[in-house]
C-alpha positions in Angstrom: 60.5 -34.2 -97.2 64.2 -36.0 -96.0 64.8 -37.3 -99.2 63.7 -33.9 -100.8 66.0 -32.1 -98.6 68.9 -34.3 -99.0 68.5 -34.1 -103.4 68.5 -29.9 -102.8 71.5 -30.2 -101.0 73.2 -32.5 -103.6 72.2 -30.2 -106.2 73.6 -27.4 -104.8 76.9 -29.8 -104.9 76.7 -30.8 -108.3 75.7 -26.8 -109.4 79.1 -25.6 -107.6 80.9 -28.5 -109.2 79.9 -27.0 -112.9 81.0 -23.2 -112.4 84.8 -23.7 -112.5 85.2 -27.0 -114.3 85.8 -24.7 -117.6 88.7 -22.8 -115.8 90.6 -25.3 -114.6 90.9 -27.5 -117.6 91.9 -25.1 -119.7 94.7 -23.7 -117.7 96.0 -27.4 -116.9 95.6 -27.8 -121.1 97.3 -24.3 -121.7 100.5 -25.1 -123.1 99.0 -27.9 -125.2 96.6 -25.2 -126.7 99.3 -22.7 -127.3 101.2 -25.3 -129.6 98.7 -27.2 -131.3 96.9 -23.9 -132.6 100.6 -21.6 -132.5 98.5 -18.7 -130.0 100.9 -16.1 -129.2 100.0 -14.8 -125.6 97.6 -12.2 -127.2 95.5 -14.8 -128.5 95.2 -17.1 -125.5 94.5 -14.2 -123.2 90.8 -14.6 -125.2 90.6 -18.1 -123.0 92.4 -17.2 -119.9 91.1 -13.3 -119.5 88.3 -13.4 -121.9 85.4 -15.8 -120.0 86.8 -13.6 -116.5 85.6 -10.2 -118.7 81.9 -12.4 -119.5 82.0 -12.9 -115.3 81.6 -9.3 -114.8 79.6 -8.3 -118.2 76.8 -10.7 -118.0 76.6 -11.4 -114.3 74.6 -8.1 -114.4 72.0 -9.7 -116.7 71.2 -11.8 -113.3 68.2 -9.2 -112.1 66.6 -9.1 -115.3 65.9 -13.0 -115.5 65.1 -13.0 -112.1 62.8 -10.6 -112.3 61.0 -12.9 -115.0 61.1 -16.6 -113.9 61.8 -18.8 -110.8 65.5 -18.7 -109.9 65.8 -22.7 -110.2 64.8 -22.1 -114.1 67.1 -19.4 -115.2 70.1 -21.7 -113.5 68.8 -24.5 -116.2 69.3 -22.1 -118.3 72.7 -21.0 -117.4 73.8 -24.8 -116.9 73.1 -25.5 -120.5 74.9 -22.9 -122.0 77.6 -23.9 -119.6 77.4 -27.7 -121.3 76.9 -26.9 -124.6 80.2 -24.1 -124.7 82.0 -26.9 -123.0 81.2 -29.5 -125.2 82.2 -27.5 -128.3 85.6 -26.8 -127.5 86.6 -30.5 -128.3 85.8 -29.0 -132.3 89.3 -28.7 -133.7 88.7 -25.4 -134.9 90.5 -22.2 -132.9 87.3 -19.5 -133.3 84.9 -22.5 -131.7 87.5 -23.1 -128.7 87.0 -19.6 -128.0 83.2 -19.0 -129.0 82.6 -22.3 -127.2 84.9 -20.9 -123.5 83.0 -17.4 -123.8 79.4 -18.6 -124.5 79.8 -21.2 -121.3 81.8 -18.7 -119.3 78.4 -16.3 -120.0 75.9 -19.0 -118.2 78.2 -19.1 -114.8 78.5 -15.3 -114.9 74.9 -15.4 -114.5 75.1 -18.6 -112.3 77.7 -17.2 -110.1 75.8 -14.5 -109.2 72.5 -16.6 -108.4 74.6 -18.9 -106.4 73.8 -17.2 -102.8 70.0 -16.5 -104.2 70.1 -20.6 -104.9 71.5 -21.3 -101.2 69.3 -19.4 -99.6 65.9 -20.8 -101.7 67.4 -24.1 -100.6 67.6 -23.1 -96.6 64.0 -21.9 -96.7 62.9 -24.7 -98.1 64.2 -26.8 -95.5 63.1 -24.1 -93.1 59.6 -25.0 -94.8 60.0 -28.8 -94.8 60.0 -29.0 -90.5 56.8 -26.6 -90.3 54.3 -28.4 -88.6 51.4 -29.9 -91.3 48.2 -28.1 -91.3 49.9 -24.8 -89.5 50.8 -21.4 -90.3 53.0 -19.2 -88.8 52.3 -16.4 -87.1 53.2 -12.5 -86.0 51.8 -12.8 -82.8 53.8 -15.9 -82.2 57.3 -14.6 -82.1 58.6 -13.4 -79.2 59.6 -9.9 -79.4 63.2 -8.9 -79.1 64.2 -12.2 -81.3 64.6 -12.3 -85.1 62.5 -14.9 -87.0 63.1 -15.7 -90.5 60.2 -15.7 -92.9 59.1 -19.5 -91.8 59.0 -18.3 -88.2 61.6 -20.2 -86.9 64.9 -18.9 -84.9 67.4 -16.6 -87.0 70.3 -18.8 -85.6 69.1 -22.1 -87.3 68.0 -20.7 -90.6 71.9 -18.6 -89.9 73.7 -22.1 -89.5 72.1 -23.4 -92.1 73.0 -20.7 -94.3 76.7 -21.0 -93.2 76.8 -24.9 -94.1 75.3 -24.8 -97.7 77.5 -21.5 -98.5 80.1 -23.7 -97.1 79.2 -26.6 -99.3 78.4 -25.1 -102.5 82.1 -22.5 -102.2 84.0 -25.9 -100.9 82.9 -27.6 -104.1 83.2 -24.7 -106.5 87.1 -24.0 -104.9 88.0 -28.1 -105.5 86.1 -28.5 -108.9 89.3 -26.2 -110.9 92.0 -28.4 -108.9 90.1 -31.7 -109.6 89.7 -30.6 -114.0 93.5 -29.5 -113.7 94.6 -32.3 -111.8 92.8 -35.0 -113.9 92.6 -32.9 -117.6 96.7 -33.9 -118.0 96.5 -37.8 -117.0 93.1 -38.6 -119.1 94.5 -36.5 -122.2 97.6 -38.7 -122.2 94.9 -41.6 -121.9 93.1 -40.6 -124.7 96.7 -40.8 -126.3 97.4 -36.8 -126.6 93.8 -36.2 -127.1 93.4 -33.3 -124.7 90.6 -31.5 -127.6 88.4 -34.8 -126.3 89.5 -34.0 -122.4 88.2 -30.2 -123.3 84.9 -31.8 -124.2 84.5 -34.5 -121.5 84.1 -31.6 -118.7 80.1 -30.9 -119.8 79.5 -34.3 -119.0 79.2 -33.1 -115.0 77.4 -30.1 -115.9 74.6 -32.2 -118.0 74.0 -34.1 -114.5 73.8 -30.9 -112.8 71.4 -29.2 -115.1 69.0 -32.0 -114.7 69.3 -32.0 -111.1 68.3 -28.2 -111.2 65.2 -28.8 -113.5 63.9 -31.3 -111.0 64.3 -29.0 -107.6 62.8 -26.2 -109.9 59.4 -28.4 -110.0 59.6 -30.0 -106.3 60.1 -26.5 -105.3 56.9 -25.7 -102.4 56.9 -21.9 -103.0 59.0 -21.5 -106.3 58.7 -18.0 -107.5 60.9 -15.4 -109.1 63.2 -13.4 -107.0 61.0 -10.5 -107.2 58.7 -12.0 -105.2 60.0 -13.5 -103.0 61.1 -10.6 -100.7 60.0 -11.1 -97.0 61.4 -8.5 -94.6 59.8 -5.3 -95.6 60.9 -1.9 -94.8 60.2 -0.9 -91.4 59.2 2.7 -92.0 59.5 5.2 -94.9 62.6 6.7 -93.1 64.6 3.6 -93.3 64.5 3.1 -96.9 67.1 1.6 -98.8 69.9 3.4 -100.0 70.8 3.2 -103.5 73.6 0.5 -104.3 75.6 2.9 -105.5 76.0 5.2 -102.4 75.9 2.2 -100.3 79.4 1.7 -98.3 78.1 -2.4 -97.8 78.0 -2.4 -101.3 80.8 -1.6 -102.6 83.3 -2.6 -100.1 82.1 -6.0 -100.4 82.4 -5.7 -104.4 85.9 -5.1 -103.5 86.4 -7.8 -101.8 84.4 -10.0 -104.3 86.6 -8.6 -107.1 90.0 -8.3 -105.7 89.7 -12.0 -104.3 88.5 -13.2 -107.6 91.5 -11.5 -109.3 93.9 -13.4 -107.1 92.0 -16.4 -107.5 91.5 -16.3 -111.6 95.6 -15.3 -111.6 96.5 -18.4 -109.9 94.3 -20.7 -112.2 95.3 -19.4 -115.1 99.4 -19.1 -114.5 100.4 -21.4 -111.3 100.8 -24.5 -113.2 102.7 -22.0 -116.1 105.1 -20.6 -113.4 105.7 -23.8 -112.0 106.3 -25.9 -116.1 108.7 -22.8 -116.5 110.5 -23.6 -113.4 111.4 -27.3 -114.6 108.6 -29.2 -113.0 106.8 -30.9 -115.6 103.4 -30.6 -116.6 101.7 -33.5 -114.5 103.3 -32.4 -111.5 102.3 -28.8 -112.3 99.1 -29.3 -112.8 98.5 -31.5 -109.5 100.0 -27.9 -107.4 96.5 -26.3 -108.5 94.6 -29.4 -107.8 96.1 -29.6 -103.6 95.3 -25.7 -104.1 91.5 -26.5 -105.0 91.0 -29.3 -102.2 92.8 -27.4 -99.4 90.9 -24.4 -100.1 87.6 -27.2 -99.1 89.2 -27.4 -95.6 88.4 -23.5 -94.8 85.4 -23.1 -97.9 83.2 -25.4 -95.9 84.5 -23.7 -92.1 84.8 -20.2 -92.6 81.0 -19.3 -93.4 79.9 -21.3 -90.3 81.7 -19.1 -88.0 80.9 -15.8 -89.9 77.6 -16.8 -89.7 78.2 -17.0 -85.8 79.9 -13.3 -85.9 78.6 -10.6 -85.3 80.9 -8.8 -86.8 83.3 -10.3 -89.9 86.0 -8.1 -90.1 88.5 -9.5 -87.9 87.8 -12.8 -90.2 87.8 -11.5 -93.7 91.5 -10.1 -92.1 92.6 -13.2 -91.5 91.8 -15.3 -94.4 93.8 -12.9 -96.8 97.0 -14.2 -94.1 97.4 -17.7 -95.7 97.3 -15.7 -99.3 100.1 -13.7 -98.0 102.6 -16.5 -97.2 102.0 -18.9 -100.3 103.1 -16.0 -102.5 106.1 -15.0 -100.3 106.7 -18.6 -100.3 106.6 -18.6 -104.1 108.5 -15.4 -104.5 111.8 -16.8 -102.1 111.5 -19.4 -105.3 112.0 -22.5 -102.6 110.3 -24.7 -105.3 111.0 -27.7 -102.7 108.4 -26.2 -100.6 105.9 -25.8 -103.4 102.9 -28.2 -102.4 103.1 -25.9 -99.0 103.2 -22.9 -100.5 99.9 -24.2 -103.1 98.0 -25.3 -99.7 98.4 -22.0 -98.0 97.3 -20.5 -101.1 94.3 -23.2 -100.9 93.6 -22.0 -97.8 93.3 -18.7 -98.7 91.4 -18.9 -101.7 88.6 -21.0 -99.9 88.2 -18.4 -97.0 88.0 -15.5 -99.0 86.1 -16.6 -101.7 83.1 -18.6 -99.2 83.2 -15.6 -96.8 82.6 -13.1 -99.5 79.1 -15.3 -100.9 78.3 -15.9 -97.1 78.4 -11.5 -96.6 75.8 -11.6 -99.3 73.4 -12.8 -97.6 74.6 -11.8 -94.0 74.8 -8.1 -95.4 71.1 -8.6 -97.0 67.9 -8.5 -95.3 65.7 -11.0 -98.2 66.7 -12.8 -101.5 65.7 -9.2 -103.1 68.6 -7.6 -101.5 70.9 -10.9 -102.0 70.7 -10.7 -105.0 71.3 -7.2 -105.9 74.5 -7.6 -103.8 75.7 -10.5 -105.4 75.0 -8.7 -109.3 76.7 -5.6 -108.2 79.9 -7.6 -106.3 80.2 -9.6 -108.9 79.5 -7.1 -112.5 82.2 -5.0 -110.8 84.3 -7.6 -109.5 84.8 -9.6 -112.2 85.5 -7.0 -114.4 88.1 -5.8 -112.0 89.4 -9.6 -111.6 89.6 -9.5 -115.5 92.6 -7.2 -114.9 94.5 -10.1 -112.9 95.4 -13.1 -115.2 96.0 -10.0 -117.9 98.6 -8.0 -115.9 100.4 -11.1 -114.5 101.2 -12.5 -118.6 101.9 -8.9 -119.5 104.3 -8.6 -116.6 106.1 -11.9 -117.2 106.2 -11.3 -121.4 108.2 -7.9 -120.4 109.9 -9.4 -117.7 110.8 -12.7 -118.4 110.5 -13.4 -114.6 107.4 -14.3 -112.5 108.9 -12.7 -109.5 107.3 -9.6 -110.4 103.5 -11.1 -110.8 103.9 -12.1 -107.7 104.7 -9.1 -106.1 101.8 -7.2 -107.9 99.6 -10.4 -105.9 100.7 -9.6 -103.0 100.5 -6.3 -102.9 96.9 -6.7 -104.1 96.3 -8.5 -100.6 96.2 -5.5 -98.9 92.8 -3.7 -100.5 91.6 -6.8 -100.4 91.7 -7.3 -96.4 90.8 -3.6 -96.0 88.0 -4.3 -98.5 86.8 -7.2 -96.1 86.9 -5.1 -93.0 84.6 -3.1 -94.3 82.3 -5.2 -95.8 82.3 -7.5 -92.0 80.9 -4.6 -90.0 77.6 -5.4 -88.7 75.7 -3.7 -90.9 73.4 -4.3 -93.1 72.6 -3.3 -97.1 70.3 -0.4 -97.7 70.3 0.4 -93.6 74.1 1.0 -93.5 72.7 3.4 -89.9 71.7 0.1 -88.2 73.3 -2.8 -86.9 72.4 -6.0 -88.0 71.5 -8.1 -84.9 71.1 -11.2 -86.4 71.3 -13.3 -89.4 68.4 -12.9 -91.6 66.0 -15.4 -92.8 66.0 -17.0 -96.4 
């Protein structure tokens, strides 16, 4: 039983690793790609902004798929698309490079939405594995005045596991883009300038993740679609869930997710280029993005666990924006000798923001169905909003021939991001905004 849970946690790791390799590898090799294909800034937008738009457009399809198939099976198909799209980028053809990138982004879009739901299912499996054999929990066994998970264990334990696994997932997601960015240039040099080969090689970890996910899907003790996994029924007709379009929780979480994604993808797309334009060589510029991603692991691991222990996460949402503000101010100041420090601060902010957003998708939901709804809406609208980041930053740079105005734009974005996070962090459950959420809901 312990081996199965260990394998499930390992699947979370390789799954998260597969979701940002596409972006990090493209970012590090942007100059090489543009030079080889003689692509202007408009053409390069297909590789920088196009995938982010795909994240928003295809995220809306996630709920449709999980109503008809087990979550793990849907994720296997998603990861297969990512692997194929990533692999064909090695073909020396601009149309194929663009198509492969967008196909992979479509798979990532659906996988992004199902990430919090997948974590919830792993937490449920973990809980079920510890239930005494031959014994089912009954409602009469649940002490009054305490919240219990669907498996009968106190929600405090489920909450700790939810925070732990969300932290692991977001830490790996955050680090993977930096790993790809930092390793791609040295690999291309090792292949004597074969950067196209490097773009294709990043499909290998994705194939591994698809295999692990397929095995996990077969070992689920209660494998079923999200539509059948709702575990917390409505208490009464008077408490019917509010529509997502009228839910303050849903919209504030969507704004927080979108704005932090706008920040993240703008930095992934342009941070190495910003420093290359300031005279930093390609290898060192790519390593700055690696430093950003690696430092994000610290907050990605710690923020979810802290969030699940707090009744209200509003102050935490504001706190995770502060390192980003300081990092951006540092880059605007042109103090390039401190570039590593600014990158680390940006990473601390990015890791905390993404992990908190993903944690809130579960904390603000009473069951897996609501978690899928929140995740779908937040990422569909959020990533469409996020697509504006790289596009605006690139356009402003082209118009002014300077990066400082683009950085100021990102600095301004931190204000509404913090405000939206403060609202999303309130102690309220999606669909029941009038009621406080007394505890972390189980899986």
